[in-house]
C-alpha positions in Angstrom: -1.1 -98.9 108.7 -0.8 -101.8 106.2 2.1 -101.5 103.7 1.7 -102.0 100.0 2.5 -105.4 98.6 5.0 -103.9 96.1 6.7 -100.6 95.7 9.5 -99.1 93.7 11.5 -96.1 95.0 13.8 -94.3 92.6 14.3 -97.4 90.5 16.7 -97.1 87.5 18.1 -99.8 85.2 21.2 -98.8 83.2 23.1 -100.7 80.5 26.6 -99.9 79.3 30.2 -100.2 80.5 30.1 -96.8 82.2 26.7 -97.3 83.9 28.2 -97.1 87.4 29.2 -93.5 86.9 25.6 -92.5 87.0 24.7 -94.1 90.4 25.7 -92.3 93.5 24.7 -93.6 97.0 22.3 -96.0 95.4 20.5 -93.2 93.4 20.4 -92.5 89.7 21.8 -89.2 88.5 22.4 -88.1 85.0 20.9 -86.3 82.0 20.1 -87.8 78.7 23.0 -86.0 77.1 25.5 -87.3 79.7 24.2 -90.8 79.3 24.5 -90.6 75.5 28.0 -89.3 75.6 29.0 -92.1 78.0 27.4 -94.8 75.8 24.9 -95.7 78.6 21.3 -96.6 78.0 18.7 -95.9 80.7 16.0 -98.4 80.1 14.3 -97.3 83.3 14.9 -94.1 85.2 13.7 -92.7 88.5 10.5 -94.8 88.8 8.4 -94.5 91.9 5.3 -96.7 92.1 3.1 -98.2 94.9 0.9 -101.2 94.2 -1.7 -102.1 96.8 -2.8 -105.6 97.7 -5.6 -106.9 95.5 -5.0 -104.2 92.9 -4.8 -104.7 89.1 -2.0 -102.3 88.1 -1.3 -101.9 84.4 2.1 -100.6 83.1 1.8 -99.5 79.5 3.8 -97.7 76.8 5.0 -98.1 73.3 7.9 -100.5 72.4 11.1 -99.3 74.0 9.3 -97.3 76.7 10.9 -99.5 79.4 7.8 -101.3 80.6 9.1 -104.9 80.3 12.5 -104.0 81.9 10.6 -102.4 84.8 8.5 -105.5 85.3 11.6 -107.7 85.3 13.0 -105.5 88.0 9.7 -105.6 90.0 9.7 -109.4 89.7 13.3 -109.7 90.9 14.4 -111.2 87.6 16.7 -108.3 86.8 18.4 -106.3 89.6 18.0 -102.5 89.3 21.0 -100.3 88.9 19.7 -97.9 91.5 16.8 -97.5 93.9 14.7 -100.0 95.9 12.2 -102.7 95.1 10.1 -103.4 98.2 8.1 -106.6 98.4 6.0 -106.9 101.6 8.1 -104.0 102.8 11.4 -105.9 102.3 14.1 -104.7 99.9 14.6 -107.4 97.3 18.0 -105.9 96.4 19.3 -106.7 99.9 18.1 -110.3 100.0 20.3 -113.4 99.6 19.9 -115.1 96.3 18.4 -118.2 98.0 15.7 -116.0 99.6 14.9 -114.4 96.3 14.5 -117.8 94.7 12.0 -118.9 97.3 10.0 -115.7 96.8 9.8 -116.2 93.1 8.9 -119.9 93.5 6.3 -119.5 96.2 4.9 -115.9 96.1 5.2 -114.7 92.5 3.7 -116.0 89.3 4.5 -114.9 85.7 2.8 -115.2 82.3 4.8 -114.2 79.2 3.8 -113.2 75.7 5.3 -116.3 74.0 3.8 -118.9 76.4 7.2 -120.5 77.3 5.7 -123.9 77.6 7.9 -127.0 77.7 7.2 -128.8 74.4 8.1 -132.3 75.8 5.6 -132.0 78.6 1.9 -132.5 78.5 -0.6 -129.9 79.8 -0.6 -131.6 83.1 3.2 -131.8 83.2 3.6 -128.1 82.3 1.2 -126.9 85.0 2.7 -129.2 87.6 6.3 -128.2 86.7 6.7 -125.3 89.1 5.4 -127.5 91.9 7.9 -130.2 91.0 10.6 -127.5 91.3 9.3 -126.7 94.7 9.8 -130.4 95.7 6.1 -131.3 96.0 5.4 -135.0 95.8 3.9 -136.2 92.5 0.3 -137.1 93.8 0.0 -133.7 95.5 1.4 -131.6 92.6 -0.8 -133.4 90.0 -3.9 -132.9 92.1 -3.1 -129.2 92.4 -2.3 -129.0 88.6 -5.6 -130.7 87.8 -7.4 -128.1 89.9 -5.7 -125.3 88.0 -6.5 -126.9 84.6 -10.1 -127.1 85.6 -10.0 -123.5 86.7 -8.9 -122.2 83.3 -11.3 -124.4 81.4 -9.0 -127.1 80.0 -10.4 -130.2 81.6 -10.1 -133.1 79.2 -6.9 -131.8 77.6 -4.5 -132.8 80.4 -2.6 -135.4 78.2 -2.2 -133.1 75.2 1.1 -131.5 74.3 1.5 -127.8 73.5 1.7 -128.4 69.8 -1.7 -129.9 69.9 -3.3 -126.8 71.4 -4.5 -123.5 69.9 -2.7 -120.2 70.9 -5.5 -119.3 73.3 -5.3 -122.8 74.9 -1.5 -122.6 75.2 -1.9 -119.3 77.0 -4.5 -120.8 79.3 -1.9 -123.5 80.2 0.6 -120.6 81.0 -2.0 -119.0 83.2 -2.7 -122.3 85.0 1.0 -122.9 85.5 1.6 -119.5 87.0 -1.4 -119.9 89.4 -0.4 -123.4 90.5 2.0 -122.0 93.2 -0.7 -119.8 94.7 1.2 -116.6 94.1 0.5 -113.4 96.1 1.7 -111.3 93.2 0.9 -112.2 89.6 2.9 -110.7 86.7 1.5 -110.8 83.1 3.9 -109.4 80.5 2.0 -108.6 77.3 0.4 -112.1 77.6 -2.1 -111.8 74.8 -0.4 -109.6 72.2 0.5 -112.7 70.1 -3.2 -113.7 69.9 -5.8 -112.7 67.3 -8.3 -110.1 68.5 -11.2 -112.4 69.3 -9.1 -114.8 71.4 -7.4 -111.8 73.0 -10.7 -110.5 74.2 -11.6 -113.9 75.5 -8.4 -114.1 77.5 -9.0 -110.6 78.9 -12.4 -111.9 80.1 -10.6 -114.9 81.6 -8.2 -112.7 83.6 -11.2 -110.6 84.9 -13.0 -113.8 85.8 -10.0 -115.2 87.7 -9.4 -111.9 89.4 -13.0 -111.8 90.6 -12.6 -115.3 92.1 -9.0 -115.2 93.4 -8.4 -111.5 94.3 -4.8 -111.6 93.3 -2.5 -108.6 93.0 -1.8 -108.2 89.3 0.9 -106.3 87.5 -0.1 -106.4 83.8 2.0 -105.1 80.9 0.5 -103.9 77.7 0.9 -101.4 74.9 -2.9 -101.4 74.2 -4.9 -98.7 76.0 -8.2 -100.4 75.3 -6.9 -103.6 77.0 -5.6 -101.5 79.9 -9.1 -99.9 80.3 -10.8 -103.2 80.5 -8.5 -104.7 83.1 -6.9 -102.0 85.2 -7.7 -100.4 88.5 -4.9 -98.0 87.8 -2.6 -97.4 84.8 1.0 -96.2 84.7 2.0 -94.7 81.3 5.7 -94.9 80.5 7.9 -93.0 78.0 11.7 -93.2 77.6 12.0 -95.2 80.8 10.1 -92.7 82.9 6.5 -92.8 84.4 4.6 -90.0 82.7 1.4 -90.4 84.9 -0.4 -92.9 87.1 -4.1 -92.9 87.5 -7.4 -94.5 86.7 -8.4 -94.6 83.0 -10.9 -91.8 83.7 -8.2 -89.6 85.4 -5.8 -90.1 82.5 -8.4 -89.2 79.9 -9.9 -86.2 81.8 -6.7 -84.8 83.4 -3.6 -85.8 81.3 -0.5 -84.6 83.1 1.6 -84.3 79.9 1.2 -83.8 76.2 2.3 -87.4 75.7 -0.4 -88.7 77.9 -2.9 -86.5 76.2 -1.9 -87.9 72.8 -1.7 -91.4 74.1 -5.4 -91.3 75.3 -6.8 -89.1 72.5 -8.5 -92.0 70.7 -9.6 -93.8 73.8 -13.2 -95.2 73.9 -14.4 -92.4 76.2 -18.0 -93.7 76.5 -16.5 -96.9 78.0 -14.2 -95.0 80.4 -16.0 -91.9 81.6 -18.7 -92.1 84.3 -21.9 -90.1 84.9 -20.1 -88.2 87.7 -17.5 -86.9 85.2 -20.1 -85.3 82.8 -22.9 -84.3 85.2 -23.9 -80.7 85.9 -25.3 -79.5 89.2 -28.7 -80.9 90.2 -31.9 -78.9 89.8 -34.2 -79.2 92.8 -37.2 -78.3 90.6 -36.3 -80.6 87.7 -38.6 -83.3 86.5 -36.2 -86.2 85.8 -36.8 -89.0 83.3 -35.0 -91.5 85.5 -31.8 -92.1 87.5 -28.3 -93.3 86.8 -25.5 -94.2 89.3 -22.7 -91.8 89.6 -20.1 -94.5 88.9 -22.0 -95.9 85.9 -20.1 -95.8 82.6 -21.6 -93.6 79.9 -21.8 -96.5 77.4 -24.2 -98.3 79.8 -26.8 -95.6 79.9 -26.2 -93.5 76.8 -29.1 -94.9 74.7 -31.9 -94.3 77.3 -30.7 -90.7 78.0 -30.3 -89.9 74.3 -33.9 -91.1 73.7 -35.3 -89.1 76.6 -36.6 -85.5 76.4 -35.8 -84.8 80.1 -32.5 -85.2 82.0 -31.6 -88.0 84.3 -30.7 -87.6 88.0 -27.2 -88.8 89.0 -27.4 -90.6 92.3 -24.7 -91.5 94.7 -25.6 -93.5 97.8 -29.3 -92.6 97.5 -28.6 -88.8 97.1 -29.0 -86.8 93.9 -25.6 -85.3 93.2 -26.1 -84.0 89.7 -28.0 -84.4 86.4 -27.1 -85.7 82.9 -28.8 -84.6 79.8 -28.8 -85.6 76.1 -26.3 -82.9 75.2 -23.7 -84.1 77.7 -23.9 -87.7 76.5 -23.7 -86.7 72.8 -20.6 -84.5 73.5 -18.8 -87.7 74.7 -20.1 -89.9 71.9 -18.9 -87.5 69.1 -15.8 -86.4 70.9 -16.9 -82.8 71.4 -15.5 -80.9 74.4 -18.0 -79.6 76.9 -17.7 -76.0 78.1 -16.1 -77.3 81.3 -13.5 -79.3 79.5 -12.7 -76.6 77.1 -12.1 -74.2 80.0 
């Protein structure tokens, strides 16, 4: 059986002079009251996650939830105080520093919120920089950098400096630079939060386009649930250093595990998240259907035609009718009214 590309097992990150008191045999142990009395902050506590190859996994939460600290642990930039980080089934905590450096240089890419471009280097120089660090010869690294610049739509701007670019263009340079090394694992830590809404959506589209082409494993950090919904295969919601719940956007909206997750997803765009399968009722063999919709189709994609029809639509999965959707079910979602099943 293939192992996940990345996993965390009982990971904690503690800060404070007395932090070691709360780690026993490599495991975190301690209550919030005990930590406070000892002057210790648990930025991350008892986190277990598994990220599959090719998955876009979003970690989200409000400021101070621990999401950025967790991603630094996952990327081997900050060692955890307790637990294991397994990359390709190998414990990063037990690796020699030289081996970790090689993994970060050759198998991981990172994009940060504030671009982190080198102001004295051109676009070409910035994108080629990690290849220079690897020791690649100039003709090879510049050819690779030009390929990445073209990939992110910046051809013709190779000789410009960061100050001559817009915010969105600067972030495209950051994306190109992170992809230049051909990473297996791509970390994006709130990469678009400093951009205005229109550019932010454009950059989300860019990530989706690149993922469709390159099939990378992505760990994406955000505090914006709408952004997570657009990008994620699965979402982990964090609060006070802990994972509250992991699931698809639809699972989080329909079956929140805690009151916090319920509140966090309350204003989510349900029509863009929920599928026909989630709102369908049992099929009626004698029904005269107005048409068909796929079981995995989002409600926003078919709401208008069902709302305009007098008859229900059949919900089809692999050629088989598995349910039906009528006007009332769609309107319930659009106006935020709970159906009888949800209320129960």
